[in-house]
CHARMM-style PDB file with segment names, atoms N, HN, CA, C and O in Angstrom:
ATOM      1  N   MET     1     108.397  70.303  92.764  1.00  0.00      PROA
ATOM      2  CA  MET     1     107.874  71.626  92.522  1.00  0.00      PROA
ATOM      3  C   MET     1     106.466  71.756  93.105  1.00  0.00      PROA
ATOM      4  O   MET     1     106.109  72.812  93.629  1.00  0.00      PROA
ATOM      5  N   ALA     2     105.674  70.701  93.020  1.00  0.00      PROA
ATOM      6  HN  ALA     2     105.964  69.844  92.595  1.00  0.00      PROA
ATOM      7  CA  ALA     2     104.323  70.745  93.575  1.00  0.00      PROA
ATOM      8  C   ALA     2     104.357  70.880  95.091  1.00  0.00      PROA
ATOM      9  O   ALA     2     103.503  71.544  95.679  1.00  0.00      PROA
ATOM     10  N   ILE     3     105.336  70.256  95.717  1.00  0.00      PROA
ATOM     11  HN  ILE     3     106.030  69.717  95.239  1.00  0.00      PROA
ATOM     12  CA  ILE     3     105.461  70.355  97.174  1.00  0.00      PROA
ATOM     13  C   ILE     3     105.773  71.790  97.567  1.00  0.00      PROA
ATOM     14  O   ILE     3     105.210  72.315  98.527  1.00  0.00      PROA
ATOM     15  N   ARG     4     106.656  72.413  96.833  1.00  0.00      PROA
ATOM     16  HN  ARG     4     107.114  71.987  96.053  1.00  0.00      PROA
ATOM     17  CA  ARG     4     107.014  73.800  97.130  1.00  0.00      PROA
ATOM     18  C   ARG     4     105.800  74.709  96.987  1.00  0.00      PROA
ATOM     19  O   ARG     4     105.606  75.612  97.802  1.00  0.00      PROA
ATOM     20  N   LYS     5     104.989  74.486  95.973  1.00  0.00      PROA
ATOM     21  HN  LYS     5     105.146  73.752  95.311  1.00  0.00      PROA
ATOM     22  CA  LYS     5     103.804  75.309  95.755  1.00  0.00      PROA
ATOM     23  C   LYS     5     102.833  75.164  96.924  1.00  0.00      PROA
ATOM     24  O   LYS     5     102.248  76.154  97.364  1.00  0.00      PROA
ATOM     25  N   LYS     6     102.652  73.942  97.433  1.00  0.00      PROA
ATOM     26  HN  LYS     6     103.127  73.138  97.075  1.00  0.00      PROA
ATOM     27  CA  LYS     6     101.759  73.731  98.572  1.00  0.00      PROA
ATOM     28  C   LYS     6     102.277  74.459  99.804  1.00  0.00      PROA
ATOM     29  O   LYS     6     101.493  75.022 100.569  1.00  0.00      PROA
ATOM     30  N   GLU     7     103.594  74.451 100.002  1.00  0.00      PROA
ATOM     31  HN  GLU     7     104.231  73.994  99.381  1.00  0.00      PROA
ATOM     32  CA  GLU     7     104.174  75.155 101.146  1.00  0.00      PROA
ATOM     33  C   GLU     7     103.926  76.652 101.037  1.00  0.00      PROA
ATOM     34  O   GLU     7     103.623  77.309 102.033  1.00  0.00      PROA
ATOM     35  N   GLU     8     104.055  77.194  99.820  1.00  0.00      PROA
ATOM     36  HN  GLU     8     104.301  76.659  99.012  1.00  0.00      PROA
ATOM     37  CA  GLU     8     103.804  78.616  99.612  1.00  0.00      PROA
ATOM     38  C   GLU     8     102.342  78.946  99.873  1.00  0.00      PROA
ATOM     39  O   GLU     8     102.035  79.981 100.465  1.00  0.00      PROA
ATOM     40  N   GLU     9     101.443  78.079  99.439  1.00  0.00      PROA
ATOM     41  HN  GLU     9     101.692  77.238  98.959  1.00  0.00      PROA
ATOM     42  CA  GLU     9     100.020  78.309  99.664  1.00  0.00      PROA
ATOM     43  C   GLU     9      99.710  78.292 101.152  1.00  0.00      PROA
ATOM     44  O   GLU     9      98.933  79.119 101.630  1.00  0.00      PROA
ATOM     45  N   ARG    10     100.293  77.383 101.873  1.00  0.00      PROA
ATOM     46  HN  ARG    10     100.924  76.712 101.485  1.00  0.00      PROA
ATOM     47  CA  ARG    10     100.080  77.331 103.320  1.00  0.00      PROA
ATOM     48  C   ARG    10     100.590  78.608 103.970  1.00  0.00      PROA
ATOM     49  O   ARG    10      99.963  79.148 104.882  1.00  0.00      PROA
ATOM     50  N   THR    11     101.709  79.074 103.503  1.00  0.00      PROA
ATOM     51  HN  THR    11     102.218  78.635 102.763  1.00  0.00      PROA
ATOM     52  CA  THR    11     102.269  80.296 104.059  1.00  0.00      PROA
ATOM     53  C   THR    11     101.338  81.472 103.795  1.00  0.00      PROA
ATOM     54  O   THR    11     101.069  82.267 104.695  1.00  0.00      PROA
ATOM     55  N   VAL    12     100.851  81.584 102.583  1.00  0.00      PROA
ATOM     56  HN  VAL    12     101.069  80.938 101.851  1.00  0.00      PROA
ATOM     57  CA  VAL    12      99.928  82.665 102.242  1.00  0.00      PROA
ATOM     58  C   VAL    12      98.647  82.524 103.049  1.00  0.00      PROA
ATOM     59  O   VAL    12      98.130  83.511 103.571  1.00  0.00      PROA
ATOM     60  N   THR    13      98.139  81.320 103.153  1.00  0.00      PROA
ATOM     61  HN  THR    13      98.559  80.518 102.729  1.00  0.00      PROA
ATOM     62  CA  THR    13      96.924  81.084 103.929  1.00  0.00      PROA
ATOM     63  C   THR    13      97.141  81.432 105.392  1.00  0.00      PROA
ATOM     64  O   THR    13      96.290  82.061 106.022  1.00  0.00      PROA
ATOM     65  N   THR    14      98.260  81.028 105.921  1.00  0.00      PROA
ATOM     66  HN  THR    14      98.951  80.516 105.410  1.00  0.00      PROA
ATOM     67  CA  THR    14      98.573  81.329 107.317  1.00  0.00      PROA
ATOM     68  C   THR    14      98.675  82.834 107.536  1.00  0.00      PROA
ATOM     69  O   THR    14      98.175  83.360 108.530  1.00  0.00      PROA
ATOM     70  N   ILE    15      99.317  83.513 106.612  1.00  0.00      PROA
ATOM     71  HN  ILE    15      99.723  83.086 105.804  1.00  0.00      PROA
ATOM     72  CA  ILE    15      99.449  84.967 106.718  1.00  0.00      PROA
ATOM     73  C   ILE    15      98.081  85.631 106.661  1.00  0.00      PROA
ATOM     74  O   ILE    15      97.796  86.535 107.446  1.00  0.00      PROA
ATOM     75  N   LEU    16      97.239  85.192 105.742  1.00  0.00      PROA
ATOM     76  HN  LEU    16      97.470  84.457 105.104  1.00  0.00      PROA
ATOM     77  CA  LEU    16      95.896  85.777 105.626  1.00  0.00      PROA
ATOM     78  C   LEU    16      95.065  85.529 106.877  1.00  0.00      PROA
ATOM     79  O   LEU    16      94.363  86.424 107.348  1.00  0.00      PROA
ATOM     80  N   LYS    17      95.142  84.322 107.413  1.00  0.00      PROA
ATOM     81  HN  LYS    17      95.712  83.595 107.031  1.00  0.00      PROA
ATOM     82  CA  LYS    17      94.390  84.018 108.632  1.00  0.00      PROA
ATOM     83  C   LYS    17      94.863  84.883 109.794  1.00  0.00      PROA
ATOM     84  O   LYS    17      94.051  85.386 110.571  1.00  0.00      PROA
ATOM     85  N   ALA    18      96.168  85.052 109.911  1.00  0.00      PROA
ATOM     86  HN  ALA    18      96.828  84.643 109.280  1.00  0.00      PROA
ATOM     87  CA  ALA    18      96.715  85.881 110.991  1.00  0.00      PROA
ATOM     88  C   ALA    18      96.278  87.333 110.826  1.00  0.00      PROA
ATOM     89  O   ALA    18      95.935  87.996 111.805  1.00  0.00      PROA
ATOM     90  N   SER    19      96.289  87.824 109.598  1.00  0.00      PROA
ATOM     91  HN  SER    19      96.567  87.286 108.802  1.00  0.00      PROA
ATOM     92  CA  SER    19      95.859  89.202 109.346  1.00  0.00      PROA
ATOM     93  C   SER    19      94.393  89.388 109.688  1.00  0.00      PROA
ATOM     94  O   SER    19      94.021  90.380 110.315  1.00  0.00      PROA
ATOM     95  N   LEU    20      93.565  88.451 109.284  1.00  0.00      PROA
ATOM     96  HN  LEU    20      93.867  87.645 108.775  1.00  0.00      PROA
ATOM     97  CA  LEU    20      92.137  88.547 109.591  1.00  0.00      PROA
ATOM     98  C   LEU    20      91.891  88.517 111.089  1.00  0.00      PROA
ATOM     99  O   LEU    20      91.019  89.223 111.595  1.00  0.00      PROA
ATOM    100  N   LYS    21      92.658  87.700 111.800  1.00  0.00      PROA
ATOM    101  HN  LYS    21      93.366  87.126 111.390  1.00  0.00      PROA
ATOM    102  CA  LYS    21      92.523  87.641 113.254  1.00  0.00      PROA
ATOM    103  C   LYS    21      92.895  88.986 113.877  1.00  0.00      PROA
ATOM    104  O   LYS    21      92.205  89.460 114.779  1.00  0.00      PROA
ATOM    105  N   GLU    22      93.979  89.603 113.403  1.00  0.00      PROA
ATOM    106  HN  GLU    22      94.539  89.217 112.670  1.00  0.00      PROA
ATOM    107  CA  GLU    22      94.392  90.906 113.920  1.00  0.00      PROA
ATOM    108  C   GLU    22      93.343  91.969 113.619  1.00  0.00      PROA
ATOM    109  O   GLU    22      93.037  92.795 114.479  1.00  0.00      PROA
ATOM    110  N   TRP    23      92.790  91.960 112.414  1.00  0.00      PROA
ATOM    111  HN  TRP    23      93.038  91.289 111.715  1.00  0.00      PROA
ATOM    112  CA  TRP    23      91.756  92.934 112.051  1.00  0.00      PROA
ATOM    113  C   TRP    23      90.542  92.768 112.946  1.00  0.00      PROA
ATOM    114  O   TRP    23      89.954  93.750 113.399  1.00  0.00      PROA
ATOM    115  N   ARG    24      90.171  91.525 113.199  1.00  0.00      PROA
ATOM    116  HN  ARG    24      90.648  90.727 112.831  1.00  0.00      PROA
ATOM    117  CA  ARG    24      89.008  91.255 114.049  1.00  0.00      PROA
ATOM    118  C   ARG    24      89.237  91.796 115.460  1.00  0.00      PROA
ATOM    119  O   ARG    24      88.353  92.425 116.041  1.00  0.00      PROA
ATOM    120  N   LEU    25      90.422  91.548 116.005  1.00  0.00      PROA
ATOM    121  HN  LEU    25      91.140  91.036 115.533  1.00  0.00      PROA
ATOM    122  CA  LEU    25      90.741  92.052 117.339  1.00  0.00      PROA
ATOM    123  C   LEU    25      90.729  93.578 117.371  1.00  0.00      PROA
ATOM    124  O   LEU    25      90.264  94.179 118.339  1.00  0.00      PROA
ATOM    125  N   THR    26      91.234  94.195 116.320  1.00  0.00      PROA
ATOM    126  HN  THR    26      91.612  93.706 115.533  1.00  0.00      PROA
ATOM    127  CA  THR    26      91.230  95.659 116.251  1.00  0.00      PROA
ATOM    128  C   THR    26      89.809  96.186 116.212  1.00  0.00      PROA
ATOM    129  O   THR    26      89.478  97.132 116.928  1.00  0.00      PROA
ATOM    130  N   LEU    27      88.971  95.592 115.390  1.00  0.00      PROA
ATOM    131  HN  LEU    27      89.240  94.824 114.808  1.00  0.00      PROA
ATOM    132  CA  LEU    27      87.581  96.049 115.281  1.00  0.00      PROA
ATOM    133  C   LEU    27      86.809  95.839 116.578  1.00  0.00      PROA
ATOM    134  O   LEU    27      85.877  96.587 116.873  1.00  0.00      PROA
ATOM    135  N   MET    28      87.184  94.838 117.346  1.00  0.00      PROA
ATOM    136  HN  MET    28      87.942  94.230 117.107  1.00  0.00      PROA
ATOM    137  CA  MET    28      86.512  94.610 118.622  1.00  0.00      PROA
ATOM    138  C   MET    28      86.887  95.686 119.641  1.00  0.00      PROA
ATOM    139  O   MET    28      86.116  95.963 120.560  1.00  0.00      PROA
ATOM    140  N   ARG    29      88.068  96.295 119.485  1.00  0.00      PROA
ATOM    141  HN  ARG    29      88.694  96.070 118.738  1.00  0.00      PROA
ATOM    142  CA  ARG    29      88.542  97.299 120.444  1.00  0.00      PROA
ATOM    143  C   ARG    29      88.043  98.702 120.143  1.00  0.00      PROA
ATOM    144  O   ARG    29      87.939  99.523 121.055  1.00  0.00      PROA
ATOM    145  N   VAL    30      87.735  98.995 118.901  1.00  0.00      PROA
ATOM    146  HN  VAL    30      87.819  98.328 118.160  1.00  0.00      PROA
ATOM    147  CA  VAL    30      87.363 100.363 118.534  1.00  0.00      PROA
ATOM    148  C   VAL    30      85.938 100.668 118.968  1.00  0.00      PROA
ATOM    149  O   VAL    30      85.123  99.773 119.193  1.00  0.00      PROA
ATOM    150  N   ARG    31      85.669 101.971 119.078  1.00  0.00      PROA
ATOM    151  HN  ARG    31      86.331 102.697 118.895  1.00  0.00      PROA
ATOM    152  CA  ARG    31      84.323 102.397 119.432  1.00  0.00      PROA
ATOM    153  C   ARG    31      83.901 103.510 118.493  1.00  0.00      PROA
ATOM    154  O   ARG    31      84.734 104.128 117.830  1.00  0.00      PROA
ATOM    155  N   LYS    32      82.623 103.755 118.442  1.00  0.00      PROA
ATOM    156  HN  LYS    32      81.946 103.253 118.980  1.00  0.00      PROA
ATOM    157  CA  LYS    32      82.090 104.804 117.589  1.00  0.00      PROA
ATOM    158  C   LYS    32      82.443 106.163 118.201  1.00  0.00      PROA
ATOM    159  O   LYS    32      82.264 106.362 119.402  1.00  0.00      PROA
ATOM    160  N   PRO    33      82.945 107.101 117.384  1.00  0.00      PROA
ATOM    161  CA  PRO    33      83.302 108.405 117.942  1.00  0.00      PROA
ATOM    162  C   PRO    33      82.057 109.213 118.308  1.00  0.00      PROA
ATOM    163  O   PRO    33      80.994 109.054 117.708  1.00  0.00      PROA
ATOM    164  N   SER    34      82.216 110.079 119.306  1.00  0.00      PROA
ATOM    165  HN  SER    34      83.080 110.208 119.793  1.00  0.00      PROA
ATOM    166  CA  SER    34      81.112 110.968 119.678  1.00  0.00      PROA
ATOM    167  C   SER    34      80.981 112.052 118.604  1.00  0.00      PROA
ATOM    168  O   SER    34      81.841 112.191 117.734  1.00  0.00      PROA
ATOM    169  N   ASN    35      79.897 112.808 118.684  1.00  0.00      PROA
ATOM    170  HN  ASN    35      79.199 112.695 119.391  1.00  0.00      PROA
ATOM    171  CA  ASN    35      79.685 113.878 117.710  1.00  0.00      PROA
ATOM    172  C   ASN    35      80.809 114.910 117.767  1.00  0.00      PROA
ATOM    173  O   ASN    35      81.256 115.400 116.730  1.00  0.00      PROA
ATOM    174  N   ASP    36      81.268 115.242 118.974  1.00  0.00      PROA
ATOM    175  HN  ASP    36      80.906 114.844 119.817  1.00  0.00      PROA
ATOM    176  CA  ASP    36      82.348 116.218 119.115  1.00  0.00      PROA
ATOM    177  C   ASP    36      83.647 115.702 118.495  1.00  0.00      PROA
ATOM    178  O   ASP    36      84.346 116.447 117.808  1.00  0.00      PROA
ATOM    179  N   GLU    37      83.970 114.432 118.735  1.00  0.00      PROA
ATOM    180  HN  GLU    37      83.401 113.827 119.293  1.00  0.00      PROA
ATOM    181  CA  GLU    37      85.174 113.846 118.147  1.00  0.00      PROA
ATOM    182  C   GLU    37      85.075 113.823 116.625  1.00  0.00      PROA
ATOM    183  O   GLU    37      86.050 114.094 115.924  1.00  0.00      PROA
ATOM    184  N   TYR    38      83.895 113.499 116.129  1.00  0.00      PROA
ATOM    185  HN  TYR    38      83.103 113.279 116.699  1.00  0.00      PROA
ATOM    186  CA  TYR    38      83.686 113.443 114.683  1.00  0.00      PROA
ATOM    187  C   TYR    38      83.861 114.828 114.066  1.00  0.00      PROA
ATOM    188  O   TYR    38      84.526 114.975 113.040  1.00  0.00      PROA
ATOM    189  N   LYS    39      83.264 115.845 114.694  1.00  0.00      PROA
ATOM    190  HN  LYS    39      82.724 115.725 115.527  1.00  0.00      PROA
ATOM    191  CA  LYS    39      83.368 117.209 114.170  1.00  0.00      PROA
ATOM    192  C   LYS    39      84.812 117.703 114.198  1.00  0.00      PROA
ATOM    193  O   LYS    39      85.268 118.351 113.256  1.00  0.00      PROA
ATOM    194  N   GLN    40      85.528 117.395 115.276  1.00  0.00      PROA
ATOM    195  HN  GLN    40      85.157 116.868 116.041  1.00  0.00      PROA
ATOM    196  CA  GLN    40      86.919 117.821 115.381  1.00  0.00      PROA
ATOM    197  C   GLN    40      87.771 117.146 114.305  1.00  0.00      PROA
ATOM    198  O   GLN    40      88.608 117.796 113.678  1.00  0.00      PROA
ATOM    199  N   THR    41      87.564 115.866 114.094  1.00  0.00      PROA
ATOM    200  HN  THR    41      86.885 115.338 114.603  1.00  0.00      PROA
ATOM    201  CA  THR    41      88.302 115.146 113.059  1.00  0.00      PROA
ATOM    202  C   THR    41      87.987 115.713 111.685  1.00  0.00      PROA
ATOM    203  O   THR    41      88.884 115.881 110.859  1.00  0.00      PROA
ATOM    204  N   LEU    42      86.721 116.009 111.438  1.00  0.00      PROA
ATOM    205  HN  LEU    42      85.993 115.873 112.109  1.00  0.00      PROA
ATOM    206  CA  LEU    42      86.309 116.579 110.156  1.00  0.00      PROA
ATOM    207  C   LEU    42      86.982 117.927 109.925  1.00  0.00      PROA
ATOM    208  O   LEU    42      87.443 118.204 108.818  1.00  0.00      PROA
ATOM    209  N   LYS    43      87.042 118.767 110.954  1.00  0.00      PROA
ATOM    210  HN  LYS    43      86.667 118.542 111.853  1.00  0.00      PROA
ATOM    211  CA  LYS    43      87.696 120.074 110.828  1.00  0.00      PROA
ATOM    212  C   LYS    43      89.175 119.918 110.492  1.00  0.00      PROA
ATOM    213  O   LYS    43      89.696 120.633 109.636  1.00  0.00      PROA
ATOM    214  N   VAL    44      89.846 118.993 111.156  1.00  0.00      PROA
ATOM    215  HN  VAL    44      89.422 118.412 111.851  1.00  0.00      PROA
ATOM    216  CA  VAL    44      91.275 118.778 110.911  1.00  0.00      PROA
ATOM    217  C   VAL    44      91.504 118.276 109.488  1.00  0.00      PROA
ATOM    218  O   VAL    44      92.438 118.716 108.819  1.00  0.00      PROA
ATOM    219  N   VAL    45      90.664 117.364 109.026  1.00  0.00      PROA
ATOM    220  HN  VAL    45      89.905 117.006 109.569  1.00  0.00      PROA
ATOM    221  CA  VAL    45      90.807 116.821 107.674  1.00  0.00      PROA
ATOM    222  C   VAL    45      90.574 117.915 106.637  1.00  0.00      PROA
ATOM    223  O   VAL    45      91.337 118.033 105.678  1.00  0.00      PROA
ATOM    224  N   ILE    46      89.531 118.712 106.821  1.00  0.00      PROA
ATOM    225  HN  ILE    46      88.911 118.616 107.600  1.00  0.00      PROA
ATOM    226  CA  ILE    46      89.240 119.796 105.879  1.00  0.00      PROA
ATOM    227  C   ILE    46      90.376 120.814 105.873  1.00  0.00      PROA
ATOM    228  O   ILE    46      90.770 121.296 104.811  1.00  0.00      PROA
ATOM    229  N   LEU    47      90.907 121.146 107.054  1.00  0.00      PROA
ATOM    230  HN  LEU    47      90.588 120.754 107.917  1.00  0.00      PROA
ATOM    231  CA  LEU    47      92.036 122.070 107.138  1.00  0.00      PROA
ATOM    232  C   LEU    47      93.253 121.511 106.404  1.00  0.00      PROA
ATOM    233  O   LEU    47      93.926 122.238 105.674  1.00  0.00      PROA
ATOM    234  N   GLY    48      93.534 120.239 106.592  1.00  0.00      PROA
ATOM    235  HN  GLY    48      92.987 119.648 107.185  1.00  0.00      PROA
ATOM    236  CA  GLY    48      94.669 119.612 105.916  1.00  0.00      PROA
ATOM    237  C   GLY    48      94.515 119.622 104.408  1.00  0.00      PROA
ATOM    238  O   GLY    48      95.466 119.929 103.688  1.00  0.00      PROA
ATOM    239  N   ILE    49      93.336 119.293 103.925  1.00  0.00      PROA
ATOM    240  HN  ILE    49      92.564 119.044 104.510  1.00  0.00      PROA
ATOM    241  CA  ILE    49      93.088 119.298 102.480  1.00  0.00      PROA
ATOM    242  C   ILE    49      93.225 120.711 101.928  1.00  0.00      PROA
ATOM    243  O   ILE    49      93.776 120.904 100.844  1.00  0.00      PROA
ATOM    244  N   THR    50      92.725 121.698 102.667  1.00  0.00      PROA
ATOM    245  HN  THR    50      92.277 121.541 103.547  1.00  0.00      PROA
ATOM    246  CA  THR    50      92.822 123.090 102.237  1.00  0.00      PROA
ATOM    247  C   THR    50      94.279 123.538 102.159  1.00  0.00      PROA
ATOM    248  O   THR    50      94.679 124.183 101.190  1.00  0.00      PROA
ATOM    249  N   ILE    51      95.068 123.201 103.168  1.00  0.00      PROA
ATOM    250  HN  ILE    51      94.743 122.677 103.956  1.00  0.00      PROA
ATOM    251  CA  ILE    51      96.486 123.587 103.176  1.00  0.00      PROA
ATOM    252  C   ILE    51      97.228 122.950 102.007  1.00  0.00      PROA
ATOM    253  O   ILE    51      98.017 123.613 101.334  1.00  0.00      PROA
ATOM    254  N   VAL    52      96.982 121.682 101.768  1.00  0.00      PROA
ATOM    255  HN  VAL    52      96.341 121.143 102.314  1.00  0.00      PROA
ATOM    256  CA  VAL    52      97.641 120.996 100.650  1.00  0.00      PROA
ATOM    257  C   VAL    52      97.204 121.615  99.328  1.00  0.00      PROA
ATOM    258  O   VAL    52      98.028 121.786  98.429  1.00  0.00      PROA
ATOM    259  N   GLY    53      95.933 121.951  99.192  1.00  0.00      PROA
ATOM    260  HN  GLY    53      95.263 121.812  99.921  1.00  0.00      PROA
ATOM    261  CA  GLY    53      95.438 122.584  97.971  1.00  0.00      PROA
ATOM    262  C   GLY    53      96.063 123.944  97.731  1.00  0.00      PROA
ATOM    263  O   GLY    53      96.440 124.266  96.604  1.00  0.00      PROA
ATOM    264  N   ILE    54      96.176 124.746  98.784  1.00  0.00      PROA
ATOM    265  HN  ILE    54      95.870 124.485  99.699  1.00  0.00      PROA
ATOM    266  CA  ILE    54      96.799 126.068  98.655  1.00  0.00      PROA
ATOM    267  C   ILE    54      98.264 125.932  98.259  1.00  0.00      PROA
ATOM    268  O   ILE    54      98.752 126.663  97.398  1.00  0.00      PROA
ATOM    269  N   MET    55      98.960 124.996  98.890  1.00  0.00      PROA
ATOM    270  HN  MET    55      98.564 124.402  99.590  1.00  0.00      PROA
ATOM    271  CA  MET    55     100.372 124.782  98.547  1.00  0.00      PROA
ATOM    272  C   MET    55     100.520 124.353  97.089  1.00  0.00      PROA
ATOM    273  O   MET    55     101.419 124.827  96.395  1.00  0.00      PROA
ATOM    274  N   ALA    56      99.659 123.470  96.624  1.00  0.00      PROA
ATOM    275  HN  ALA    56      98.928 123.085  97.188  1.00  0.00      PROA
ATOM    276  CA  ALA    56      99.720 123.014  95.234  1.00  0.00      PROA
ATOM    277  C   ALA    56      99.441 124.166  94.279  1.00  0.00      PROA
ATOM    278  O   ALA    56     100.095 124.287  93.242  1.00  0.00      PROA
ATOM    279  N   TYR    57      98.476 125.011  94.621  1.00  0.00      PROA
ATOM    280  HN  TYR    57      97.946 124.912  95.463  1.00  0.00      PROA
ATOM    281  CA  TYR    57      98.143 126.155  93.772  1.00  0.00      PROA
ATOM    282  C   TYR    57      99.318 127.127  93.706  1.00  0.00      PROA
ATOM    283  O   TYR    57      99.646 127.630  92.631  1.00  0.00      PROA
ATOM    284  N   LEU    58      99.958 127.396  94.855  1.00  0.00      PROA
ATOM    285  HN  LEU    58      99.691 126.987  95.728  1.00  0.00      PROA
ATOM    286  CA  LEU    58     101.105 128.303  94.872  1.00  0.00      PROA
ATOM    287  C   LEU    58     102.273 127.741  94.066  1.00  0.00      PROA
ATOM    288  O   LEU    58     102.946 128.483  93.351  1.00  0.00      PROA
ATOM    289  N   ILE    59     102.513 126.451  94.178  1.00  0.00      PROA
ATOM    290  HN  ILE    59     101.966 125.849  94.759  1.00  0.00      PROA
ATOM    291  CA  ILE    59     103.572 125.820  93.382  1.00  0.00      PROA
ATOM    292  C   ILE    59     103.245 125.920  91.901  1.00  0.00      PROA
ATOM    293  O   ILE    59     104.130 126.165  91.082  1.00  0.00      PROA
ATOM    294  N   HSD    60     101.986 125.733  91.557  1.00  0.00      PROA
ATOM    295  HN  HSD    60     101.267 125.533  92.223  1.00  0.00      PROA
ATOM    296  CA  HSD    60     101.547 125.849  90.167  1.00  0.00      PROA
ATOM    297  C   HSD    60     101.775 127.273  89.659  1.00  0.00      PROA
ATOM    298  O   HSD    60     102.297 127.460  88.560  1.00  0.00      PROA
ATOM    299  N   LEU    61     101.386 128.279  90.450  1.00  0.00      PROA
ATOM    300  HN  LEU    61     100.962 128.127  91.342  1.00  0.00      PROA
ATOM    301  CA  LEU    61     101.601 129.668  90.043  1.00  0.00      PROA
ATOM    302  C   LEU    61     103.086 129.982  89.897  1.00  0.00      PROA
ATOM    303  O   LEU    61     103.488 130.672  88.960  1.00  0.00      PROA
ATOM    304  N   LEU    62     103.895 129.480  90.818  1.00  0.00      PROA
ATOM    305  HN  LEU    62     103.568 128.920  91.579  1.00  0.00      PROA
ATOM    306  CA  LEU    62     105.335 129.689  90.746  1.00  0.00      PROA
ATOM    307  C   LEU    62     105.904 129.058  89.473  1.00  0.00      PROA
ATOM    308  O   LEU    62     106.748 129.652  88.802  1.00  0.00      PROA
ATOM    309  N   GLY    63     105.442 127.867  89.152  1.00  0.00      PROA
ATOM    310  HN  GLY    63     104.757 127.384  89.697  1.00  0.00      PROA
ATOM    311  CA  GLY    63     105.902 127.197  87.938  1.00  0.00      PROA
ATOM    312  C   GLY    63     105.522 127.958  86.689  1.00  0.00      PROA
ATOM    313  O   GLY    63     106.316 128.067  85.755  1.00  0.00      PROA
ATOM    314  N   ILE    64     104.312 128.484  86.666  1.00  0.00      PROA
ATOM    315  HN  ILE    64     103.667 128.396  87.425  1.00  0.00      PROA
ATOM    316  CA  ILE    64     103.864 129.261  85.507  1.00  0.00      PROA
ATOM    317  C   ILE    64     104.701 130.527  85.362  1.00  0.00      PROA
ATOM    318  O   ILE    64     105.116 130.880  84.258  1.00  0.00      PROA
ATOM    319  N   SER    65     104.947 131.209  86.479  1.00  0.00      PROA
ATOM    320  HN  SER    65     104.610 130.923  87.376  1.00  0.00      PROA
ATOM    321  CA  SER    65     105.703 132.464  86.402  1.00  0.00      PROA
ATOM    322  C   SER    65     107.165 132.222  86.018  1.00  0.00      PROA
ATOM    323  O   SER    65     107.754 133.034  85.304  1.00  0.00      PROA
ATOM    324  N   LEU    66     107.752 131.129  86.476  1.00  0.00      PROA
ATOM    325  HN  LEU    66     107.274 130.470  87.056  1.00  0.00      PROA
ATOM    326  CA  LEU    66     109.147 130.849  86.145  1.00  0.00      PROA
ATOM    327  C   LEU    66     109.320 130.351  84.717  1.00  0.00      PROA
ATOM    328  O   LEU    66     110.309 130.671  84.058  1.00  0.00      PROA
ATOM    329  N   LEU    67     108.366 129.575  84.245  1.00  0.00      PROA
ATOM    330  HN  LEU    67     107.563 129.315  84.780  1.00  0.00      PROA
ATOM    331  CA  LEU    67     108.476 129.008  82.904  1.00  0.00      PROA
ATOM    332  C   LEU    67     107.871 129.917  81.844  1.00  0.00      PROA
ATOM    333  O   LEU    67     108.077 129.714  80.647  1.00  0.00      PROA
ATOM    334  N   GLY    68     107.126 130.916  82.291  1.00  0.00      PROA
ATOM    335  HN  GLY    68     106.959 131.081  83.263  1.00  0.00      PROA
ATOM    336  CA  GLY    68     106.544 131.863  81.345  1.00  0.00      PROA
ATOM    337  C   GLY    68     105.441 131.256  80.501  1.00  0.00      PROA
ATOM    338  O   GLY    68     105.181 131.704  79.384  1.00  0.00      PROA
ATOM    339  N   GLY    69     104.802 130.246  81.034  1.00  0.00      PROA
ATOM    340  HN  GLY    69     105.014 129.882  81.942  1.00  0.00      PROA
ATOM    341  CA  GLY    69     103.815 129.555  80.219  1.00  0.00      PROA
ATOM    342  C   GLY    69     102.471 129.711  80.741  1.00  0.00      PROA
ATOM    343  OT1 GLY    69     101.520 129.186  80.164  1.00  0.00      PROA
TER     344      GLY     69
END
């Protein structure tokens, strides 16, 4: 049983090391966005949050009107 546990630990350790290596490679490839890219991303995120909020509010109103509560 102890041998099996060591094998599992090695597997977990190996997986973690591989993940960290992939994250490091990804971070080395990315670059800081320009101001225009940042503003565009911010607009899209705000628009998405607004749309989801409006949809949730409409569903809430529909539920209230149907349930009479």
